C-alpha positions in Angstrom: 169.1 92.4 166.8 168.1 89.5 164.2 168.5 90.2 160.7 165.7 89.5 158.1 167.4 86.5 156.7 167.1 85.0 160.4 163.9 85.7 161.1 161.2 82.7 161.0 158.8 82.9 158.3 155.9 83.7 160.9 157.8 87.0 161.8 155.3 90.1 161.7 156.3 92.5 158.8 158.3 95.8 159.7 158.6 94.6 163.3 162.2 94.7 164.8 163.1 91.4 166.7 165.9 90.2 169.2 166.3 86.2 169.1 167.9 85.9 172.5 169.7 82.4 172.7 169.2 82.4 176.8 167.1 83.7 179.4 170.1 85.5 180.9 170.4 87.2 177.5 167.0 88.6 177.9 167.6 90.2 181.2 170.8 91.9 180.0 169.2 93.5 177.3 166.1 94.8 178.9 168.0 96.2 182.0 168.9 99.4 180.4 166.3 101.6 179.4 166.7 105.4 178.5 163.1 106.0 177.6 159.9 105.0 178.8 158.7 101.3 177.7 156.1 98.7 177.8 156.2 94.7 177.6 153.5 92.6 176.8 154.2 88.9 177.4 152.8 86.2 174.6 153.1 82.5 174.9 153.0 82.2 170.9 155.1 84.6 168.8 152.9 84.3 165.9 150.2 86.0 167.7 149.5 89.7 167.1 148.5 92.6 169.6 144.7 92.2 170.3 142.6 92.9 173.0 139.7 90.5 174.0 137.3 92.9 172.2 139.6 92.9 169.0 139.6 89.2 169.0 136.2 88.9 169.6 135.8 90.8 166.3 137.6 88.4 164.4 134.7 86.2 163.5 132.9 89.2 162.0 135.8 90.4 160.2 136.1 86.8 158.4 132.8 87.1 156.6 133.3 90.4 155.4 134.5 91.5 152.1 138.2 92.7 152.2 138.5 96.4 153.3 135.2 96.5 154.6 134.8 97.2 158.4 132.4 95.7 161.2 130.7 99.1 161.1 129.8 98.9 157.7 127.4 95.8 158.2 125.5 97.6 161.5 123.3 100.5 161.7 124.9 103.8 162.8 126.1 103.7 166.6 126.0 99.8 166.9 129.8 99.3 167.1 130.1 101.4 170.1 126.9 99.8 171.4 128.1 96.4 171.1 131.2 97.1 172.7 130.0 99.2 175.5 127.2 96.7 176.4 129.9 94.6 178.1 131.1 97.7 180.2 127.1 98.4 180.9 126.2 94.9 182.0 129.2 94.6 184.2 128.5 97.6 186.2 124.9 96.9 186.6 126.0 93.3 188.2 128.9 94.8 190.1 126.6 97.7 191.7 123.7 94.7 192.6 126.7 92.7 194.5 128.3 96.1 196.2 127.1 97.2 199.4 125.6 100.8 199.9 128.5 103.7 200.2 131.4 101.0 199.1 134.0 102.6 196.8 133.5 101.8 193.1 135.0 102.9 190.0 134.2 106.6 189.0 135.5 106.6 185.3 134.7 104.4 182.5 138.5 103.9 181.7 138.6 102.5 185.5 135.7 100.5 185.3 137.1 99.0 182.2 140.6 98.1 183.9 138.8 96.5 186.9 136.7 94.3 184.7 139.6 93.4 182.8 141.2 91.7 185.8 138.1 89.8 186.3 137.9 88.4 182.8 135.9 91.2 181.4 136.0 91.4 177.5 137.5 94.8 177.0 139.0 96.9 174.4 142.1 97.4 176.9 145.4 95.6 176.0 147.8 94.5 179.2 151.0 95.9 179.5 153.4 96.1 182.2 156.7 98.5 182.9 158.5 95.3 184.4 160.1 93.1 181.6 160.4 90.4 184.0 156.9 90.3 184.7 156.0 90.3 181.2 158.3 87.3 180.6 156.3 85.3 183.7 153.1 85.8 181.6 154.3 84.4 178.5 156.4 81.7 180.1 153.7 80.4 182.9 151.3 80.1 179.6 153.7 78.1 177.7 154.5 75.5 180.5 150.7 75.5 181.2 150.2 74.6 177.4 152.6 71.8 177.0 151.5 70.3 180.4 152.8 66.9 180.2 150.3 65.4 182.9 147.7 66.8 180.4 148.7 65.4 177.0 150.3 62.6 175.2 153.7 62.3 174.7 153.3 62.9 171.0 151.0 65.9 171.5 153.2 67.4 173.9 156.3 67.0 171.4 154.4 68.6 168.7 153.8 71.7 170.7 157.1 72.2 171.8 158.0 72.0 168.1 154.9 74.2 167.0 156.2 77.1 169.4 159.8 77.2 170.3 159.8 80.8 171.4 157.9 82.8 174.0 157.4 86.6 172.9 157.9 89.5 174.7 156.6 92.8 173.0 158.3 96.2 173.8 156.4 99.1 173.0 158.6 102.3 173.2 156.5 105.4 174.4 157.3 108.4 172.1 155.8 111.8 170.8 152.9 111.3 168.5 152.5 107.5 169.5 148.9 108.0 171.3 145.9 109.7 169.6 143.0 111.0 172.2 139.7 108.9 171.2 141.4 106.5 168.7 144.7 104.9 170.7 145.0 105.7 173.9 147.2 105.2 177.0 144.8 104.5 179.9 144.7 106.5 182.8 143.1 104.7 185.8 142.5 106.6 189.1 142.9 104.1 191.7 144.8 101.0 190.5 143.9 97.7 192.2 146.4 95.8 194.1 146.9 93.5 191.0 147.5 96.1 188.9 150.1 97.9 191.2 151.9 94.3 191.9 152.1 93.9 188.3 153.5 97.2 187.2 150.5 97.0 184.9 149.5 99.7 182.2 146.6 99.4 179.3 146.5 100.8 176.1 143.1 101.1 174.1 142.4 101.1 170.4 139.0 102.6 169.6 139.4 102.4 165.7 137.5 99.8 164.5 139.1 99.5 160.9 142.4 98.0 162.2 142.5 94.4 163.5 144.7 95.5 166.3 147.6 97.5 167.7 150.2 96.3 165.1 147.7 97.2 162.3 147.1 100.4 163.3 150.8 101.4 164.2 151.6 100.1 160.9 149.1 102.2 158.9 150.4 105.2 160.9 154.2 104.5 160.2 155.0 103.8 163.6 156.1 100.3 163.8 159.5 101.7 164.9 157.8 101.9 168.4 157.6 98.4 168.5 160.3 95.2 169.1 159.9 91.7 170.0 162.1 89.6 172.1 162.4 86.2 171.8 163.1 83.3 174.4 163.7 80.1 173.6 160.9 77.9 174.9 163.0 75.4 176.4 164.3 77.9 178.7 161.0 78.4 180.4 161.1 76.0 183.2 164.2 77.2 184.5 163.9 80.8 183.8 160.5 80.4 185.8 162.4 79.0 189.1 164.9 82.2 188.7 161.5 84.5 188.6 160.3 83.0 191.9 163.6 83.4 193.2 163.4 87.0 192.3 160.1 87.4 194.0 158.0 87.4 191.0 155.0 84.5 190.9 151.6 83.8 191.0 151.5 85.2 194.9 153.0 88.3 194.3 151.5 89.5 191.1 148.2 88.5 192.5 147.8 89.6 196.1 144.2 87.7 196.7 142.7 84.4 196.8 143.1 83.6 193.3 146.8 84.2 193.3 147.2 81.9 196.7 145.1 79.3 194.8 147.3 79.4 191.6 150.5 79.5 193.5 149.5 76.0 195.7 148.5 74.7 192.6 152.1 75.6 191.1 153.4 74.5 194.0 151.4 71.2 194.4 152.2 70.4 190.7 155.8 69.5 191.4 155.3 67.8 194.5 156.8 65.8 195.8 160.2 67.4 194.9 160.8 71.1 195.5 160.0 73.7 192.9 164.2 74.2 192.5 164.4 70.2 191.9 161.6 69.9 189.5 163.1 72.8 187.2 166.4 71.3 187.5 165.0 67.9 186.3 162.8 69.6 183.7 166.1 71.4 182.3 168.0 68.2 182.3 165.2 66.2 180.3 165.1 69.0 177.9 168.8 68.8 177.2 169.0 65.0 176.6 
């Protein structure tokens, strides 16, 4: 665990960090777990923990006086109605496209989870019980973000300097962590194939006076349940090759045409070299 003096100035206050020097060190640190733990990978360690719905509220918060909530500018019930409208419209369109008698989700929680995997704005925050899957999502996002084929050399280097770590957030499940109707671990009756392959779980924050999970847990004195693992971003390319060898890649995590397309794109991206040759070359370039 890093000492406070070692932490970057953008570190989230009150959160424990581990600054790993390598991918292997992260694997070792997360290999032994004595309590139930969830993981979430994010490309930028400065980002907090927010669902798409919570991010959607940020522009509203920016125009409010400090201490006021989005609900304060809405008529009673408008906050919930605005949030739930995403689900209502999604349900309507899916049911129009679904043939009679075909299975559809039976609970709102399952509808939210189904929608989340289709890109719907939801109050769900994605987690996984597999630390390697969480690392994959953080690293693949970082590699795509600094893609040298889309950026100038100057912009690529600027981004590398700006984001020198990827972050894997760890949430330890403990007594009293969840509060029904406020902060919940979502129970999905029939997890989708994507959710199963990704060992996926969801949390849902329904408290509008907090900007996200970190803010909410801090208000309850529960930040001890959070821990952040930082992995050097220059390790991402080699680490993704290692994850591929371990069976963690787009095709395995998204067992559908989307996953097949993304896997093919990733392989095509490194043509004519093999994936292994490309990753070795990328690592050599980063060291030079």
